[in-house]
MARVEX-901237 format. One record per residue: x, y, z of N, C-alpha, C in turn; residue number from 1. Coordinates in nm, 3 decimals, always signed. Example, Ala and Ser with C-alpha at 12.3 -4.5 7.8 and 13.67 -1.06 7.14 Angstrom:
% MARVEX-901237
<atom><n_c1>+1.319</n_c1><n_c2>-0.569</n_c2><n_c3>+0.780</n_c3><ca_c1>+1.230</ca_c1><ca_c2>-0.450</ca_c2><ca_c3>+0.780</ca_c3><c_c1>+1.320</c_c1><c_c2>-0.330</c_c2><c_c3>+0.780</c_c3><marlum>1</marlum></atom>
<atom><n_c1>+1.285</n_c1><n_c2>-0.225</n_c2><n_c3>+0.708</n_c3><ca_c1>+1.367</ca_c1><ca_c2>-0.106</ca_c2><ca_c3>+0.714</ca_c3><c_c1>+1.290</c_c1><c_c2>+0.003</c_c2><c_c3>+0.787</c_c3><marlum>2</marlum></atom>
This chain:
% MARVEX-901237
<atom><n_c1>+0.083</n_c1><n_c2>-0.122</n_c2><n_c3>-0.021</n_c3><ca_c1>+0.001</ca_c1><ca_c2>+0.007</ca_c2><ca_c3>-0.002</ca_c3><c_c1>+0.064</c_c1><c_c2>+0.128</c_c2><c_c3>+0.002</c_c3><marlum>1</marlum></atom>
<atom><n_c1>+0.060</n_c1><n_c2>+0.220</n_c2><n_c3>-0.045</n_c3><ca_c1>+0.126</ca_c1><ca_c2>+0.345</ca_c2><ca_c3>-0.092</ca_c3><c_c1>+0.036</c_c1><c_c2>+0.468</c_c2><c_c3>-0.024</c_c3><marlum>2</marlum></atom>
<atom><n_c1>+0.085</n_c1><n_c2>+0.534</n_c2><n_c3>+0.074</n_c3><ca_c1>+0.031</ca_c1><ca_c2>+0.672</ca_c2><ca_c3>+0.086</ca_c3><c_c1>+0.098</c_c1><c_c2>+0.800</c_c2><c_c3>+0.056</c_c3><marlum>3</marlum></atom>
<atom><n_c1>+0.047</n_c1><n_c2>+0.908</n_c2><n_c3>+0.030</n_c3><ca_c1>+0.089</ca_c1><ca_c2>+1.032</ca_c2><ca_c3>-0.016</ca_c3><c_c1>+0.090</c_c1><c_c2>+1.117</c_c2><c_c3>+0.114</c_c3><marlum>4</marlum></atom>
<atom><n_c1>+0.172</n_c1><n_c2>+1.208</n_c2><n_c3>+0.133</n_c3><ca_c1>+0.210</ca_c1><ca_c2>+1.299</ca_c2><ca_c3>+0.225</ca_c3><c_c1>+0.239</c_c1><c_c2>+1.445</c_c2><c_c3>+0.144</c_c3><marlum>5</marlum></atom>
<atom><n_c1>+0.167</n_c1><n_c2>+1.535</n_c2><n_c3>+0.095</n_c3><ca_c1>+0.232</ca_c1><ca_c2>+1.653</ca_c2><ca_c3>+0.056</ca_c3><c_c1>+0.300</c_c1><c_c2>+1.616</c_c2><c_c3>-0.064</c_c3><marlum>6</marlum></atom>
<atom><n_c1>+0.253</n_c1><n_c2>+1.559</n_c2><n_c3>-0.166</n_c3><ca_c1>+0.269</ca_c1><ca_c2>+1.486</ca_c2><ca_c3>-0.282</ca_c3><c_c1>+0.387</c_c1><c_c2>+1.402</c_c2><c_c3>-0.302</c_c3><marlum>7</marlum></atom>
<atom><n_c1>+0.424</n_c1><n_c2>+1.367</n_c2><n_c3>-0.164</n_c3><ca_c1>+0.520</ca_c1><ca_c2>+1.242</ca_c2><ca_c3>-0.157</ca_c3><c_c1>+0.472</c_c1><c_c2>+1.136</c_c2><c_c3>-0.143</c_c3><marlum>8</marlum></atom>
<atom><n_c1>+0.524</n_c1><n_c2>+1.032</n_c2><n_c3>-0.210</n_c3><ca_c1>+0.469</ca_c1><ca_c2>+0.885</ca_c2><ca_c3>-0.209</ca_c3><c_c1>+0.546</c_c1><c_c2>+0.803</c_c2><c_c3>-0.114</c_c3><marlum>9</marlum></atom>
<atom><n_c1>+0.512</n_c1><n_c2>+0.705</n_c2><n_c3>-0.028</n_c3><ca_c1>+0.564</ca_c1><ca_c2>+0.613</ca_c2><ca_c3>+0.052</ca_c3><c_c1>+0.503</c_c1><c_c2>+0.499</c_c2><c_c3>+0.055</c_c3><marlum>10</marlum></atom>
<atom><n_c1>+0.602</n_c1><n_c2>+0.387</n_c2><n_c3>+0.061</n_c3><ca_c1>+0.536</ca_c1><ca_c2>+0.257</ca_c2><ca_c3>+0.056</ca_c3><c_c1>+0.505</c_c1><c_c2>+0.220</c_c2><c_c3>+0.175</c_c3><marlum>11</marlum></atom>
<atom><n_c1>+0.394</n_c1><n_c2>+0.191</n_c2><n_c3>+0.268</n_c3><ca_c1>+0.380</ca_c1><ca_c2>+0.168</ca_c2><ca_c3>+0.394</ca_c3><c_c1>+0.477</c_c1><c_c2>+0.061</c_c2><c_c3>+0.464</c_c3><marlum>12</marlum></atom>
<atom><n_c1>+0.494</n_c1><n_c2>-0.061</n_c2><n_c3>+0.406</n_c3><ca_c1>+0.537</ca_c1><ca_c2>-0.143</ca_c2><ca_c3>+0.451</ca_c3><c_c1>+0.683</c_c1><c_c2>-0.130</c_c2><c_c3>+0.480</c_c3><marlum>13</marlum></atom>
<atom><n_c1>+0.747</n_c1><n_c2>-0.004</n_c2><n_c3>+0.424</n_c3><ca_c1>+0.893</ca_c1><ca_c2>+0.036</ca_c2><ca_c3>+0.451</ca_c3><c_c1>+0.885</c_c1><c_c2>+0.120</c_c2><c_c3>+0.585</c_c3><marlum>14</marlum></atom>
<atom><n_c1>+0.792</n_c1><n_c2>+0.207</n_c2><n_c3>+0.611</n_c3><ca_c1>+0.769</ca_c1><ca_c2>+0.290</ca_c2><ca_c3>+0.750</ca_c3><c_c1>+0.796</c_c1><c_c2>+0.206</c_c2><c_c3>+0.850</c_c3><marlum>15</marlum></atom>
<atom><n_c1>+0.915</n_c1><n_c2>+0.272</n_c2><n_c3>+0.914</n_c3><ca_c1>+0.947</ca_c1><ca_c2>+0.210</ca_c2><ca_c3>+1.055</ca_c3><c_c1>+0.897</c_c1><c_c2>+0.313</c_c2><c_c3>+1.153</c_c3><marlum>16</marlum></atom>
<atom><n_c1>+0.844</n_c1><n_c2>+0.419</n_c2><n_c3>+1.129</n_c3><ca_c1>+0.803</ca_c1><ca_c2>+0.526</ca_c2><ca_c3>+1.245</ca_c3><c_c1>+0.699</c_c1><c_c2>+0.622</c_c2><c_c3>+1.120</c_c3><marlum>17</marlum></atom>
<atom><n_c1>+0.605</n_c1><n_c2>+0.631</n_c2><n_c3>+1.231</n_c3><ca_c1>+0.508</ca_c1><ca_c2>+0.741</ca_c2><ca_c3>+1.162</ca_c3><c_c1>+0.464</c_c1><c_c2>+0.836</c_c2><c_c3>+1.257</c_c3><marlum>18</marlum></atom>
<atom><n_c1>+0.457</n_c1><n_c2>+0.936</n_c2><n_c3>+1.319</n_c3><ca_c1>+0.420</ca_c1><ca_c2>+1.001</ca_c2><ca_c3>+1.405</ca_c3><c_c1>+0.428</c_c1><c_c2>+1.165</c_c2><c_c3>+1.421</c_c3><marlum>19</marlum></atom>
<atom><n_c1>+0.307</n_c1><n_c2>+1.224</n_c2><n_c3>+1.482</n_c3><ca_c1>+0.296</ca_c1><ca_c2>+1.355</ca_c2><ca_c3>+1.503</ca_c3><c_c1>+0.403</c_c1><c_c2>+1.433</c_c2><c_c3>+1.628</c_c3><marlum>20</marlum></atom>
<atom><n_c1>+0.443</n_c1><n_c2>+1.539</n_c2><n_c3>+1.597</n_c3><ca_c1>+0.525</ca_c1><ca_c2>+1.602</ca_c2><ca_c3>+1.711</ca_c3><c_c1>+0.481</c_c1><c_c2>+1.763</c_c2><c_c3>+1.700</c_c3><marlum>21</marlum></atom>
<atom><n_c1>+0.531</n_c1><n_c2>+1.820</n_c2><n_c3>+1.826</n_c3><ca_c1>+0.533</ca_c1><ca_c2>+1.967</ca_c2><ca_c3>+1.825</ca_c3><c_c1>+0.675</c_c1><c_c2>+1.991</c_c2><c_c3>+1.809</c_c3><marlum>22</marlum></atom>
<atom><n_c1>+0.722</n_c1><n_c2>+2.101</n_c2><n_c3>+1.736</n_c3><ca_c1>+0.862</ca_c1><ca_c2>+2.148</ca_c2><ca_c3>+1.727</ca_c3><c_c1>+0.872</c_c1><c_c2>+2.280</c_c2><c_c3>+1.831</c_c3><marlum>23</marlum></atom>
<atom><n_c1>+0.963</n_c1><n_c2>+2.271</n_c2><n_c3>+1.933</n_c3><ca_c1>+0.961</ca_c1><ca_c2>+2.372</ca_c2><ca_c3>+2.002</ca_c3><c_c1>+1.104</c_c1><c_c2>+2.429</c_c2><c_c3>+2.026</c_c3><marlum>24</marlum></atom>
<atom><n_c1>+1.138</n_c1><n_c2>+2.571</n_c2><n_c3>+2.026</n_c3><ca_c1>+1.274</ca_c1><ca_c2>+2.631</ca_c2><ca_c3>+2.033</ca_c3><c_c1>+1.326</c_c1><c_c2>+2.567</c_c2><c_c3>+2.156</c_c3><marlum>25</marlum></atom>
<atom><n_c1>+1.477</n_c1><n_c2>+2.562</n_c2><n_c3>+2.142</n_c3><ca_c1>+1.548</ca_c1><ca_c2>+2.531</ca_c2><ca_c3>+2.243</ca_c3><c_c1>+1.590</c_c1><c_c2>+2.640</c_c2><c_c3>+2.301</c_c3><marlum>26</marlum></atom>
<atom><n_c1>+1.595</n_c1><n_c2>+2.759</n_c2><n_c3>+2.233</n_c3><ca_c1>+1.674</ca_c1><ca_c2>+2.888</ca_c2><ca_c3>+2.310</ca_c3><c_c1>+1.829</c_c1><c_c2>+2.872</c_c2><c_c3>+2.252</c_c3><marlum>27</marlum></atom>
<atom><n_c1>+1.858</n_c1><n_c2>+2.802</n_c2><n_c3>+2.173</n_c3><ca_c1>+2.000</ca_c1><ca_c2>+2.806</ca_c2><ca_c3>+2.114</ca_c3><c_c1>+1.990</c_c1><c_c2>+2.842</c_c2><c_c3>+1.965</c_c3><marlum>28</marlum></atom>
<atom><n_c1>+2.015</n_c1><n_c2>+2.966</n_c2><n_c3>+1.936</n_c3><ca_c1>+1.982</ca_c1><ca_c2>+3.021</ca_c2><ca_c3>+1.801</ca_c3><c_c1>+1.856</c_c1><c_c2>+2.998</c_c2><c_c3>+1.737</c_c3><marlum>29</marlum></atom>
<atom><n_c1>+1.863</n_c1><n_c2>+2.912</n_c2><n_c3>+1.610</n_c3><ca_c1>+1.716</ca_c1><ca_c2>+2.863</ca_c2><ca_c3>+1.564</ca_c3><c_c1>+1.681</c_c1><c_c2>+2.743</c_c2><c_c3>+1.559</c_c3><marlum>30</marlum></atom>
<atom><n_c1>+1.787</n_c1><n_c2>+2.642</n_c2><n_c3>+1.678</n_c3><ca_c1>+1.758</ca_c1><ca_c2>+2.520</ca_c2><ca_c3>+1.668</ca_c3><c_c1>+1.601</c_c1><c_c2>+2.483</c_c2><c_c3>+1.772</c_c3><marlum>31</marlum></atom>
<atom><n_c1>+1.561</n_c1><n_c2>+2.384</n_c2><n_c3>+1.691</n_c3><ca_c1>+1.446</ca_c1><ca_c2>+2.327</ca_c2><ca_c3>+1.743</ca_c3><c_c1>+1.443</c_c1><c_c2>+2.205</c_c2><c_c3>+1.817</c_c3><marlum>32</marlum></atom>
<atom><n_c1>+1.357</n_c1><n_c2>+2.126</n_c2><n_c3>+1.831</n_c3><ca_c1>+1.368</ca_c1><ca_c2>+1.984</ca_c2><ca_c3>+1.899</ca_c3><c_c1>+1.207</c_c1><c_c2>+1.941</c_c2><c_c3>+1.893</c_c3><marlum>33</marlum></atom>
<atom><n_c1>+1.178</n_c1><n_c2>+1.831</n_c2><n_c3>+1.873</n_c3><ca_c1>+1.052</ca_c1><ca_c2>+1.756</ca_c2><ca_c3>+1.873</ca_c3><c_c1>+0.988</c_c1><c_c2>+1.712</c_c2><c_c3>+2.025</c_c3><marlum>34</marlum></atom>
<atom><n_c1>+0.873</n_c1><n_c2>+1.738</n_c2><n_c3>+2.053</n_c3><ca_c1>+0.829</ca_c1><ca_c2>+1.744</ca_c2><ca_c3>+2.178</ca_c3><c_c1>+0.676</c_c1><c_c2>+1.654</c_c2><c_c3>+2.144</c_c3><marlum>35</marlum></atom>
<atom><n_c1>+0.652</n_c1><n_c2>+1.554</n_c2><n_c3>+2.235</n_c3><ca_c1>+0.506</ca_c1><ca_c2>+1.492</ca_c2><ca_c3>+2.208</ca_c3><c_c1>+0.405</c_c1><c_c2>+1.600</c_c2><c_c3>+2.237</c_c3><marlum>36</marlum></atom>
<atom><n_c1>+0.305</n_c1><n_c2>+1.573</n_c2><n_c3>+2.170</n_c3><ca_c1>+0.212</ca_c1><ca_c2>+1.639</ca_c2><ca_c3>+2.156</ca_c3><c_c1>+0.115</c_c1><c_c2>+1.627</c_c2><c_c3>+2.334</c_c3><marlum>37</marlum></atom>
<atom><n_c1>+0.142</n_c1><n_c2>+1.517</n_c2><n_c3>+2.360</n_c3><ca_c1>+0.085</ca_c1><ca_c2>+1.492</ca_c2><ca_c3>+2.502</ca_c3><c_c1>+0.150</c_c1><c_c2>+1.579</c_c2><c_c3>+2.580</c_c3><marlum>38</marlum></atom>
<atom><n_c1>+0.285</n_c1><n_c2>+1.598</n_c2><n_c3>+2.591</n_c3><ca_c1>+0.362</ca_c1><ca_c2>+1.666</ca_c2><ca_c3>+2.678</ca_c3><c_c1>+0.322</c_c1><c_c2>+1.854</c_c2><c_c3>+2.660</c_c3><marlum>39</marlum></atom>
<atom><n_c1>+0.290</n_c1><n_c2>+1.879</n_c2><n_c3>+2.549</n_c3><ca_c1>+0.282</ca_c1><ca_c2>+2.033</ca_c2><ca_c3>+2.537</ca_c3><c_c1>+0.159</c_c1><c_c2>+2.023</c_c2><c_c3>+2.590</c_c3><marlum>40</marlum></atom>
<atom><n_c1>+0.047</n_c1><n_c2>+1.935</n_c2><n_c3>+2.564</n_c3><ca_c1>-0.119</ca_c1><ca_c2>+1.932</ca_c2><ca_c3>+2.613</ca_c3><c_c1>-0.090</c_c1><c_c2>+1.970</c_c2><c_c3>+2.756</c_c3><marlum>41</marlum></atom>
<atom><n_c1>-0.012</n_c1><n_c2>+1.881</n_c2><n_c3>+2.839</n_c3><ca_c1>-0.006</ca_c1><ca_c2>+1.839</ca_c2><ca_c3>+2.969</ca_c3><c_c1>+0.054</c_c1><c_c2>+1.957</c_c2><c_c3>+3.046</c_c3><marlum>42</marlum></atom>
<atom><n_c1>+0.175</n_c1><n_c2>+1.960</n_c2><n_c3>+3.032</n_c3><ca_c1>+0.307</ca_c1><ca_c2>+2.014</ca_c2><ca_c3>+3.075</ca_c3><c_c1>+0.369</c_c1><c_c2>+2.135</c_c2><c_c3>+3.009</c_c3><marlum>43</marlum></atom>
<atom><n_c1>+0.362</n_c1><n_c2>+2.158</n_c2><n_c3>+2.885</n_c3><ca_c1>+0.430</ca_c1><ca_c2>+2.247</ca_c2><ca_c3>+2.825</ca_c3><c_c1>+0.350</c_c1><c_c2>+2.376</c_c2><c_c3>+2.793</c_c3><marlum>44</marlum></atom>
<atom><n_c1>+0.233</n_c1><n_c2>+2.431</n_c2><n_c3>+2.816</n_c3><ca_c1>+0.166</ca_c1><ca_c2>+2.499</ca_c2><ca_c3>+2.793</ca_c3><c_c1>+0.231</c_c1><c_c2>+2.654</c_c2><c_c3>+2.841</c_c3><marlum>45</marlum></atom>
<atom><n_c1>+0.275</n_c1><n_c2>+2.716</n_c2><n_c3>+2.784</n_c3><ca_c1>+0.298</ca_c1><ca_c2>+2.839</ca_c2><ca_c3>+2.856</ca_c3><c_c1>+0.466</c_c1><c_c2>+2.816</c_c2><c_c3>+2.894</c_c3><marlum>46</marlum></atom>
<atom><n_c1>+0.528</n_c1><n_c2>+2.691</n_c2><n_c3>+2.876</n_c3><ca_c1>+0.650</ca_c1><ca_c2>+2.711</ca_c2><ca_c3>+2.940</ca_c3><c_c1>+0.770</c_c1><c_c2>+2.698</c_c2><c_c3>+2.808</c_c3><marlum>47</marlum></atom>
<atom><n_c1>+0.692</n_c1><n_c2>+2.667</n_c2><n_c3>+2.702</n_c3><ca_c1>+0.819</ca_c1><ca_c2>+2.627</ca_c2><ca_c3>+2.581</ca_c3><c_c1>+0.755</c_c1><c_c2>+2.743</c_c2><c_c3>+2.449</c_c3><marlum>48</marlum></atom>
<atom><n_c1>+0.859</n_c1><n_c2>+2.764</n_c2><n_c3>+2.354</n_c3><ca_c1>+0.812</ca_c1><ca_c2>+2.857</ca_c2><ca_c3>+2.259</ca_c3><c_c1>+0.790</c_c1><c_c2>+2.742</c_c2><c_c3>+2.120</c_c3><marlum>49</marlum></atom>
<atom><n_c1>+0.639</n_c1><n_c2>+2.757</n_c2><n_c3>+2.103</n_c3><ca_c1>+0.614</ca_c1><ca_c2>+2.650</ca_c2><ca_c3>+1.959</ca_c3><c_c1>+0.720</c_c1><c_c2>+2.695</c_c2><c_c3>+1.850</c_c3><marlum>50</marlum></atom>
<atom><n_c1>+0.765</n_c1><n_c2>+2.637</n_c2><n_c3>+1.776</n_c3><ca_c1>+0.792</ca_c1><ca_c2>+2.680</ca_c2><ca_c3>+1.631</ca_c3><c_c1>+0.720</c_c1><c_c2>+2.612</c_c2><c_c3>+1.508</c_c3><marlum>51</marlum></atom>
<atom><n_c1>+0.640</n_c1><n_c2>+2.509</n_c2><n_c3>+1.554</n_c3><ca_c1>+0.547</ca_c1><ca_c2>+2.442</ca_c2><ca_c3>+1.450</ca_c3><c_c1>+0.525</c_c1><c_c2>+2.307</c_c2><c_c3>+1.514</c_c3><marlum>52</marlum></atom>
<atom><n_c1>+0.437</n_c1><n_c2>+2.223</n_c2><n_c3>+1.412</n_c3><ca_c1>+0.396</ca_c1><ca_c2>+2.114</ca_c2><ca_c3>+1.407</ca_c3><c_c1>+0.435</c_c1><c_c2>+2.027</c_c2><c_c3>+1.299</c_c3><marlum>53</marlum></atom>
<atom><n_c1>+0.462</n_c1><n_c2>+1.889</n_c2><n_c3>+1.358</n_c3><ca_c1>+0.494</ca_c1><ca_c2>+1.809</ca_c2><ca_c3>+1.200</ca_c3><c_c1>+0.467</c_c1><c_c2>+1.672</c_c2><c_c3>+1.236</c_c3><marlum>54</marlum></atom>
<atom><n_c1>+0.441</n_c1><n_c2>+1.630</n_c2><n_c3>+1.113</n_c3><ca_c1>+0.438</ca_c1><ca_c2>+1.463</ca_c2><ca_c3>+1.096</ca_c3><c_c1>+0.563</c_c1><c_c2>+1.410</c_c2><c_c3>+1.053</c_c3><marlum>55</marlum></atom>
<atom><n_c1>+0.590</n_c1><n_c2>+1.306</n_c2><n_c3>+1.120</n_c3><ca_c1>+0.759</ca_c1><ca_c2>+1.283</ca_c2><ca_c3>+1.074</ca_c3><c_c1>+0.751</c_c1><c_c2>+1.106</c_c2><c_c3>+1.051</c_c3><marlum>56</marlum></atom>
<atom><n_c1>+0.828</n_c1><n_c2>+1.073</n_c2><n_c3>+0.975</n_c3><ca_c1>+0.808</ca_c1><ca_c2>+0.936</ca_c2><ca_c3>+0.887</ca_c3><c_c1>+0.964</c_c1><c_c2>+0.887</c_c2><c_c3>+0.881</c_c3><marlum>57</marlum></atom>
<atom><n_c1>+0.991</n_c1><n_c2>+0.792</n_c2><n_c3>+0.929</n_c3><ca_c1>+1.129</ca_c1><ca_c2>+0.709</ca_c2><ca_c3>+0.922</ca_c3><c_c1>+1.102</c_c1><c_c2>+0.594</c_c2><c_c3>+0.844</c_c3><marlum>58</marlum></atom>
<atom><n_c1>+1.199</n_c1><n_c2>+0.562</n_c2><n_c3>+0.722</n_c3><ca_c1>+1.210</ca_c1><ca_c2>+0.473</ca_c2><ca_c3>+0.639</ca_c3><c_c1>+1.345</c_c1><c_c2>+0.404</c_c2><c_c3>+0.679</c_c3><marlum>59</marlum></atom>
<atom><n_c1>+1.370</n_c1><n_c2>+0.309</n_c2><n_c3>+0.771</n_c3><ca_c1>+1.510</ca_c1><ca_c2>+0.283</ca_c2><ca_c3>+0.792</ca_c3><c_c1>+1.589</c_c1><c_c2>+0.410</c_c2><c_c3>+0.858</c_c3><marlum>60</marlum></atom>
<atom><n_c1>+1.692</n_c1><n_c2>+0.430</n_c2><n_c3>+0.793</n_c3><ca_c1>+1.762</ca_c1><ca_c2>+0.548</ca_c2><ca_c3>+0.881</ca_c3><c_c1>+1.717</c_c1><c_c2>+0.699</c_c2><c_c3>+0.801</c_c3><marlum>61</marlum></atom>
<atom><n_c1>+1.630</n_c1><n_c2>+0.686</n_c2><n_c3>+0.703</n_c3><ca_c1>+1.599</ca_c1><ca_c2>+0.802</ca_c2><ca_c3>+0.620</ca_c3><c_c1>+1.479</c_c1><c_c2>+0.867</c_c2><c_c3>+0.691</c_c3><marlum>62</marlum></atom>
<atom><n_c1>+1.485</n_c1><n_c2>+1.014</n_c2><n_c3>+0.724</n_c3><ca_c1>+1.380</ca_c1><ca_c2>+1.062</ca_c2><ca_c3>+0.776</ca_c3><c_c1>+1.346</c_c1><c_c2>+1.190</c_c2><c_c3>+0.691</c_c3><marlum>63</marlum></atom>
<atom><n_c1>+1.189</n_c1><n_c2>+1.190</n_c2><n_c3>+0.720</n_c3><ca_c1>+1.104</ca_c1><ca_c2>+1.290</ca_c2><ca_c3>+0.648</ca_c3><c_c1>+1.049</c_c1><c_c2>+1.375</c_c2><c_c3>+0.716</c_c3><marlum>64</marlum></atom>
<atom><n_c1>+1.048</n_c1><n_c2>+1.479</n_c2><n_c3>+0.746</n_c3><ca_c1>+0.968</ca_c1><ca_c2>+1.556</ca_c2><ca_c3>+0.800</ca_c3><c_c1>+0.860</c_c1><c_c2>+1.675</c_c2><c_c3>+0.729</c_c3><marlum>65</marlum></atom>
<atom><n_c1>+0.741</n_c1><n_c2>+1.681</n_c2><n_c3>+0.780</n_c3><ca_c1>+0.638</ca_c1><ca_c2>+1.751</ca_c2><ca_c3>+0.734</ca_c3><c_c1>+0.597</c_c1><c_c2>+1.863</c_c2><c_c3>+0.792</c_c3><marlum>66</marlum></atom>
<atom><n_c1>+0.613</n_c1><n_c2>+1.970</n_c2><n_c3>+0.788</n_c3><ca_c1>+0.608</ca_c1><ca_c2>+2.054</ca_c2><ca_c3>+0.918</ca_c3><c_c1>+0.510</c_c1><c_c2>+2.180</c_c2><c_c3>+0.858</c_c3><marlum>67</marlum></atom>
<atom><n_c1>+0.413</n_c1><n_c2>+2.209</n_c2><n_c3>+0.983</n_c3><ca_c1>+0.275</ca_c1><ca_c2>+2.289</ca_c2><ca_c3>+0.969</ca_c3><c_c1>+0.318</c_c1><c_c2>+2.410</c_c2><c_c3>+1.051</c_c3><marlum>68</marlum></atom>
<atom><n_c1>+0.227</n_c1><n_c2>+2.507</n_c2><n_c3>+1.039</n_c3><ca_c1>+0.256</ca_c1><ca_c2>+2.642</ca_c2><ca_c3>+1.105</ca_c3><c_c1>+0.147</c_c1><c_c2>+2.610</c_c2><c_c3>+1.222</c_c3><marlum>69</marlum></atom>
<atom><n_c1>+0.030</n_c1><n_c2>+2.547</n_c2><n_c3>+1.212</n_c3><ca_c1>-0.063</ca_c1><ca_c2>+2.547</ca_c2><ca_c3>+1.303</ca_c3><c_c1>-0.113</c_c1><c_c2>+2.393</c_c2><c_c3>+1.353</c_c3><marlum>70</marlum></atom>
<atom><n_c1>-0.134</n_c1><n_c2>+2.374</n_c2><n_c3>+1.455</n_c3><ca_c1>-0.201</ca_c1><ca_c2>+2.215</ca_c2><ca_c3>+1.476</ca_c3><c_c1>-0.311</c_c1><c_c2>+2.156</c_c2><c_c3>+1.401</c_c3><marlum>71</marlum></atom>
<atom><n_c1>-0.363</n_c1><n_c2>+2.285</n_c2><n_c3>+1.384</n_c3><ca_c1>-0.497</ca_c1><ca_c2>+2.237</ca_c2><ca_c3>+1.274</ca_c3><c_c1>-0.456</c_c1><c_c2>+2.182</c_c2><c_c3>+1.165</c_c3><marlum>72</marlum></atom>
<atom><n_c1>-0.361</n_c1><n_c2>+2.238</n_c2><n_c3>+1.084</n_c3><ca_c1>-0.318</ca_c1><ca_c2>+2.184</ca_c2><ca_c3>+0.970</ca_c3><c_c1>-0.233</c_c1><c_c2>+2.069</c_c2><c_c3>+0.969</c_c3><marlum>73</marlum></atom>
<atom><n_c1>-0.168</n_c1><n_c2>+2.058</n_c2><n_c3>+1.086</n_c3><ca_c1>-0.125</ca_c1><ca_c2>+1.904</ca_c2><ca_c3>+1.111</ca_c3><c_c1>-0.228</c_c1><c_c2>+1.810</c_c2><c_c3>+1.138</c_c3><marlum>74</marlum></atom>
<atom><n_c1>-0.355</n_c1><n_c2>+1.835</n_c2><n_c3>+1.200</n_c3><ca_c1>-0.419</ca_c1><ca_c2>+1.740</ca_c2><ca_c3>+1.230</ca_c3><c_c1>-0.533</c_c1><c_c2>+1.693</c_c2><c_c3>+1.114</c_c3><marlum>75</marlum></atom>
<atom><n_c1>-0.515</n_c1><n_c2>+1.814</n_c2><n_c3>+1.017</n_c3><ca_c1>-0.586</ca_c1><ca_c2>+1.759</ca_c2><ca_c3>+0.891</ca_c3><c_c1>-0.501</c_c1><c_c2>+1.684</c_c2><c_c3>+0.775</c_c3><marlum>76</marlum></atom>
<atom><n_c1>-0.349</n_c1><n_c2>+1.718</n_c2><n_c3>+0.808</n_c3><ca_c1>-0.268</ca_c1><ca_c2>+1.612</ca_c2><ca_c3>+0.749</ca_c3><c_c1>-0.290</c_c1><c_c2>+1.470</c_c2><c_c3>+0.818</c_c3><marlum>77</marlum></atom>
<atom><n_c1>-0.287</n_c1><n_c2>+1.449</n_c2><n_c3>+0.913</n_c3><ca_c1>-0.320</ca_c1><ca_c2>+1.329</ca_c2><ca_c3>+0.993</ca_c3><c_c1>-0.458</c_c1><c_c2>+1.254</c_c2><c_c3>+0.966</c_c3><marlum>78</marlum></atom>
<atom><n_c1>-0.524</n_c1><n_c2>+1.336</n_c2><n_c3>+0.931</n_c3><ca_c1>-0.685</ca_c1><ca_c2>+1.290</ca_c2><ca_c3>+0.913</ca_c3><c_c1>-0.641</c_c1><c_c2>+1.221</c_c2><c_c3>+0.759</c_c3><marlum>79</marlum></atom>
<atom><n_c1>-0.595</n_c1><n_c2>+1.288</n_c2><n_c3>+0.664</n_c3><ca_c1>-0.550</ca_c1><ca_c2>+1.268</ca_c2><ca_c3>+0.528</ca_c3><c_c1>-0.478</c_c1><c_c2>+1.093</c_c2><c_c3>+0.508</c_c3><marlum>80</marlum></atom>
<atom><n_c1>-0.362</n_c1><n_c2>+1.125</n_c2><n_c3>+0.615</n_c3><ca_c1>-0.292</ca_c1><ca_c2>+1.006</ca_c2><ca_c3>+0.627</ca_c3><c_c1>-0.405</c_c1><c_c2>+0.872</c_c2><c_c3>+0.658</c_c3><marlum>81</marlum></atom>
<atom><n_c1>-0.454</n_c1><n_c2>+0.905</n_c2><n_c3>+0.777</n_c3><ca_c1>-0.575</ca_c1><ca_c2>+0.816</ca_c2><ca_c3>+0.847</ca_c3><c_c1>-0.662</c_c1><c_c2>+0.752</c_c2><c_c3>+0.705</c_c3><marlum>82</marlum></atom>
<atom><n_c1>-0.730</n_c1><n_c2>+0.845</n_c2><n_c3>+0.659</n_c3><ca_c1>-0.818</ca_c1><ca_c2>+0.777</ca_c2><ca_c3>+0.536</ca_c3><c_c1>-0.767</c_c1><c_c2>+0.697</c_c2><c_c3>+0.414</c_c3><marlum>83</marlum></atom>
<atom><n_c1>-0.612</n_c1><n_c2>+0.752</n_c2><n_c3>+0.414</n_c3><ca_c1>-0.536</ca_c1><ca_c2>+0.662</ca_c2><ca_c3>+0.319</ca_c3><c_c1>-0.544</c_c1><c_c2>+0.522</c_c2><c_c3>+0.380</c_c3><marlum>84</marlum></atom>
<atom><n_c1>-0.499</n_c1><n_c2>+0.520</n_c2><n_c3>+0.489</n_c3><ca_c1>-0.479</ca_c1><ca_c2>+0.378</ca_c2><ca_c3>+0.543</ca_c3><c_c1>-0.601</c_c1><c_c2>+0.266</c_c2><c_c3>+0.564</c_c3><marlum>85</marlum></atom>
<atom><n_c1>-0.709</n_c1><n_c2>+0.370</n_c2><n_c3>+0.568</n_c3><ca_c1>-0.844</ca_c1><ca_c2>+0.285</ca_c2><ca_c3>+0.589</ca_c3><c_c1>-0.895</c_c1><c_c2>+0.231</c_c2><c_c3>+0.450</c_c3><marlum>86</marlum></atom>
<atom><n_c1>-0.832</n_c1><n_c2>+0.274</n_c2><n_c3>+0.343</n_c3><ca_c1>-0.884</ca_c1><ca_c2>+0.213</ca_c2><ca_c3>+0.235</ca_c3><c_c1>-0.826</c_c1><c_c2>+0.048</c_c2><c_c3>+0.211</c_c3><marlum>87</marlum></atom>
């Protein structure tokens, strides 16, 4: 089965990880790091500066990042991925 994310296609059997996360600024220049959405919702409110939201996909050692300005945009992308996986 093949899924498409932002016009890029991936064979699902090759995907080793597929997950959403929040990008937060580390405080060092423009560096960011990934944080779980659960942590942001429970612990991180008003404690970190959010740089964006993303869907991250790993195929072996190869990593793909799809970054969105808002959580709503990321949620729409996740819903599209889920609809493709249900087919």
